[in-house]
N, C-alpha and C positions, 0 to 999 in steps of 0.2 A: 504494500500500500504506500509506503514512504517513497519507494522508487517511482511509483506512478505519479505521486504529487510533485516530485522534483522534476520529472519529465514534462509534466503539464505546465509547471511554472516557467521552465525554460522555453517551451513552445509559445507561451503567452508573450514573453518578452520579445521574441524574434518575429512574432506574427503581427502584421499590420492589418488589423481588422477594420472594416468600414463601420462596425458597431462600436458603441462606447465600451470602454474596458469593463465597467461593472456589469454590463449585459453579457459580455463574453464570459466573464468569471462566473456569473450566476448559472449560465447554461452549462458550463463545465462542471460546476458543483452538482447540478441536477443529474448530469450524466454519471458522475461518480456515485451518487446516491442510488441511481437505478442499477448500476453495476453491482454495488454491494448487496442491494435487495435481491437481485436475481441470483447472485452467488450463494447467499444464505438460503434462499428457497431451494436451490439446486442441492445444497448440502443436506437440507432436511429431507428432500425427496430420496436422496441416496440412502440416508439412514433409515427412512421409512421402508424403502424397498428391501434393505438388508433384514430389517425386523420381519417384514412380510415373508421373505424366504425362510428365515429361521423358524417363524411360527408355523409355516406350512410344510416344513420338513418333519414336523412332529405330529403323530397321531394323538389327538386330544384324549381319546377314550382310554388308551393303554399307556401313553407316555413313551412308546417306542417311536423310532423313526418310521417314515412312511415309504411308499413305493418310489416316489421321486428321488428321495435321498438314497435309497438302495441302488437305483440305476446309476446315480452319479458317483457313488463311492465303492461300488462292487469291485471295479478293477484295482483300486488302491488296496482294498482288503486282500484280494488274491495276491497282488504283488508283494505285500508285506509278509504273508505266509510263505510265499516262495523264497523270499530272501532269507527267511529263517529255516528254509528247507523242511517245512511242515506240510505234508499232504493235506489238501483242503477239499471241501465238498459243499455244494449247494444243498440246502434242505428246504422243503416246502411242506406245510401242514394242512390237514383238512380235519375239521371237527365233524364227525359223522352225525347225521340226524340233528344238526343244530337248529334247523327250522322247527322241528318237532319239540325240541327242548324249550325254545322260546314260547311256543304255543301252549305248552304244558305248564311251565313255571313262570312265564312272564319275561318281558324284555329286560327288566332290571336284573333279574337273576342271570339272564344271558350275558349282560354286560359285565357282571361280576365274574362270571366264568372266564370271559375273554381277558379281563384284567389279571386274573390268577394265572392264566396261561402265559401272559406277557411277563409276569413276575418270575415264574419258574424258568422260562427261557433265558431271562437275564441272569438268573443265578447259575444256570447250567453252562452258559457261555458268556462269562463276564467280560472277556476281552475280544469278543467277536462282533461282527456286523449282524445284528438281528433286528428285523423290521416287521411291522404289520402291513401286509400287502393289501388286503381287502377283507371285509366281513369277518369270517372266522378263519382266515388264512394268514399264516405267518411264514416268513422266509428268512434265510440267512446264509452266511458263508462262514463255516466253522472248521476246526481241525478234524480231519477224517478219522484218525485213530481212536479218539475218545468220544466221538459223537454218538455212537450206538448206545453205550452205557449211559451217557448223559440223557439221551432221549427216553430210555427206559425209566430213568429216575424221574423225569418230568411227568411221564404218564402215570407213574405210581403216585406221585404227589397230587395229581389232579383227581385221582379216583374218588376220594371222599366228596369232591365238589361236583362231579359229573352227575350224580344222583341216579343215573340209570345206565345199565350196562351197554345199551346201544349207542350212547353218546361217548365216543372214544376219539382221542387225538391220534391220528395216524400221520406217519412221516414218509415222504418220498425223498430220496437222495440221489444226487449225481456226483460221483467221485471225479474231480477235475483232473484231467490228464496233463502230463508235462507239455504236450504239443498244443494244447488248447490255447487260443489267442483271444484276448479280450480288449479290443481296440475301442469299442463304443457300446452304447446301450443295446444295440441289436445283438452283439456277441453275448452280452450278459443275459439277455432274454432267452437266447438259445440254450444256455446252460441251465437257467431256471426252469424252462419248459420241460427239460428232461427230468428234473426233480418232480415237476407237476405230473408228468406221465407216470412216474413210479408211484406217486400218491394215489392215483386212480385204482391201482391194483393192490394197495396196501391193506385195505379193510378185510379182516378175517383171515389173514395169512398166518401160517405157522411161524413166520419170522417175528411175530410179536407186533404186527402192524407197522413195521419199519422195513421198507423195501428199497433196494438200490436199482437204479436204471441200468438195463443191459440190452443186448440186441433182441432178445426174446420179447422184452417189454416194448421195445421200439416197434416191432412187428405187430404186437397186440394193439398198440396205440394207433397204428395205421388202420387196422380193422375198425377200431372204435370210432375214429374220425370219419371213416367211410360210411359206417352205419348211420351215424348221426346226420351226416350231410345228405345221404341218398335214401333215406327211409321212404320218401314220397315216390322215388323212382322204383324202389323195391316193391311197393304196393302196386304201382301202375304196371310195371313189367312182369309182375307175378314172380319176382325172385323169392318173395315170401310164399311158403307152402303151408298147407294145413295137414298135419298128421293126426290120426285118430287112434286112441287107445281104448280098448273095450272095458266096460264095467259089467261084471257078471252078477246075476241074482244068485246069492248063496244058496237059497232054499231050492230053487228049481234048476240051477246050473245052466240057465239060459242067458243069452245076451240081454242086458237091460238097457244100456245106452253107451255112448262114447264120450270120452273127454277129448276136446279139440285143442291141439297144441301147435304152436308156431315153429317152423323151421325156415332157414334162409339158405337158398341155393344161389350163391353169388357168382357172377361171370368172372370176376377177378380173383376172389379168395376161396372159391369153392364152397363146400357145405359148411355152414355156420350153425353150431348147436346153440341152444337158447342162452347159455351163459356168456356167449360172445356178443350178443346184441341186446338182450333184455335189460341188464343193469345200466348200460349206456343210455338207452332210450328212457328208462325210468328216471335217471338223473336229469335228462333233458326235458322231462315231462311230456314226451311225445309217444309214450308206449301205447296210448289210446289208439294210435293209428294201426298198431298191430292187433290190438284187441277187437277193434271194429272190423278189421279185415277178416279175422277169423270167423266172426259171425256172418259176414257177407258171403264168404266162401262157403260156409255151411249152407246158406240159403241157395247158392248156385248148385251145390252138390245135391241138395234135396230135390231141386228141379230136375237135374239129370237123372237121379235115381227113379223118380216117378215116370219119366219118359221111358226109362229102360225096364220098367216094371219091377224094380228092386224094392225090397222092404226098407222102410225109413225108420230110424231110431232117434230118440232125443239126444241132445248133446249138452255138455256142460263146458263153459269156457271162462277163462279168468278175467277178472277186472282188477286193475291196479288202483291203489288209493289215489294216485296222481290223476287218474282218469276223472275223478270226481271234481278236481280243481282245474284241470287244463282244458276241459271242453264240456259241452252239454251231453254227457254220455247217455243220459236217458233219452234225449231226442235222437241221438244217433241210433240207438237200439230200436226205438220206435220206427224210425224210417226204414231200417233194414227189415224188420218184421213185416211192415206194410208192403215193401217192395217185393218181397218173395212170398208173401202171404203165408208166413210161418205161424202155425198154431202156437200159442204162447206156452202150452204145456210141453213143447219140444225144447224150449230154451231155458237152461238153468245157469244161473250166475254163480261163479265161485269167487270167494274172497278169502285170502290167506289170513290165518290167525295173527301173523306179525303185523298185518295192515291195521289191526284194531288197536294196537297199543298206543295210548295217548290220544286217541281220536274217538272216544266213546260216543259223544253226542253226534258228531258228523256221520259216523258209520251207522249208528242207530237210525238216523234219518235216511241214509242211503238204503238200508235194508227195507225200511218201510216203503220207500219210493219204488223199489223193485217189486215188492209185493203188490203195490197199487197198480203196477203195470201188468200184473198177472203172471209174474215169473217166480220160479222157485229160487231160493238163495241158499247156497251151500257154503259151509266153512271148510276151507282147505287147511291141511297140515295141523289138525287139532293135536295138541300136546307138544308142539314144537316151541311154544312160547312159555310165558310165566304167569298167565292169567286165564288158563283154560276154563276153570270152573266159573269165573266171572263172566266169560263170554257166553256160557250156556245160560247164565242168569239174566244177562243184560240184553241179549239179542234173540230174535225169533228166527232161528235158522230152521230150514226144512230138513237138511241133511248135514251130518258132520263126517268129514273124512279124517280118519285116524292116521297120524303121521307114520310113514313107512319105517322110521327108526324103531318102532315098537316090535315090528316083525323082523327087522334086521338083527336085533338082539333078542332072539326068540328064546328067552329063558322063563323061569317060573314067575319072576316079578312082572315081566312084560305081559305074560298071559293073564295074570291076576288083574293088571291095570286094564287090559283090553276087555276082559269080562265085565269089569265094573263100569267102564264107559258105555259099553253096549246096553247093560241093564239100566243105567241111569238115563241114557238117551231114550230108551224105549219107554220108560215111565214118564218122560217129558214130551213124548210124541214126536221125537226126532229120529229119523233113520240114520244108519251108520254105513260108512264105506271104509274098508281096510285097504290101505295102499301098500304097495311093495310085496304082494303075495307072489312067492317064487316056487313053493313046493306044495305037493298034495297034502303033506302033513299040516302045513299052515292052513290050508283051505279047510281041511277036516276040523281043525280046531275052531275056525271061525264059524262053521256050521254049528258046532256044539255051543259056542259062546253066544249065539244069537245075533251075530252080525248080519246085516241085511245084504250088503253088496261087497264084492271083492274086485280089486284092480291090481295088475302086476304082470310080470314077465311069464308067470305060469300060463297065462292065456295069450298074451302078445305084448311086444313092445309097441310104441307108437309107430304107425305105418301110414303111407298114403292110402286114400280111400279104397282103390281097387284091390290093393294087396290085403288090407285088413278085412275087407268084405269077403274075399276068397278064403282067407284063413279062418274067419269066424262063422262061415256058413253052417257048420255042424251045430253051432249054438243058436241058430235061428229057429230051429224046430219048436213050434209051440209058442214062440214069443209073439206078443200082440203087435200088429202093424199099427203105426201111428196114422191117424186120419189126416191126410194132407190134401188140400185142394189141387186141382189141375195146375200144372206149372204156368207161370207167366213168363213170356219171352222178354228178356231185357237186353 
């Protein structure tokens, strides 16, 4: 500032202005004042911008750094570990069924759980880059050798706060290779995405819900992304197929009906069993496209069967809980029934027991609505959850399907439980199906136990319609034919 004033004074002495000196001096002082004002305002803006950046680098809810900070500093964190010759890894977390946790216990409890996770991650990795990426997802760059033990400790510390066994913190990891280069945010995202891929396959693994990315997972993720992206094409091009598995009347040993199940015959990846596409579509809340396709294909198969003079049997098909949220599933079912003129007694809706946990009111409403549509409602996998007796008390199911694990472990305890379930359901006016029947010994036991129906490989695995029809023809004798109107050409 002194230099500026000296220069200005010298200029004034040498400059012959047509204006009076006091006017020139006043204008100069005004210019100086304006300069100082602008400079101060600029300094305040810089300070404010720095505070803005600092504020927005921090996740308010947990106190951890956020995604922006992670992308900016990840290369530095990796370089620091490399300088110390410490192998490093990206990690990414997923809190399974967190939406259900929020709905059951409230958002305040959900926020507390997130804060607890942040605290445990800070304690586990005190000198590492650990951030909250979004929602219930955390990520970081940590020493590879100690990360697995640290993550198991984090999960153990969270167990008392998770409140329910389905709510679990799972980890996906990508071990950074010496040849990996991280020049910019895109390189960092590629490393993080590999940890994300591993997290998709972490839930329920023998590894303790901690999974490392490898070539096999990379291929599985390619399939997963393909399924999510091309589900509409799969429906339109009939890559989706319906396989039927018979359900036998235990008393008469005749075919009672079929369960309709989805399979995917892909032109690029070949035959995809259910576990390769159903979880991905459930996560994306688009599984209703598979469920409604199954019913529509059954309608087409009923039309073809009547044209060919073949006997028609009822069918049960699965409804996911996400179907109730992602679309008007009742409207879709009504449209399909009307389009193919399906008698409602042919259509049975299956809901898994695990779908009921934490959703009592919504699922009770769904069961009532299906009954109002004139459809039977079956509970699948009875005994696989933790509230089986409550489900019998709280829901009006027409049929209960006893989980196949009871026959897989065919010991005295299992037999006692199956007998009790059959007797209890009979007194409640509920019919029973035993899944997983593989031997004549098991079938004879079910006859003695009073079970109504049996399903399993003893009779047939799921097959395309023509194959299962040919295989099950001996079981047709004496079975009542369903009353179906003449087919409608569509």
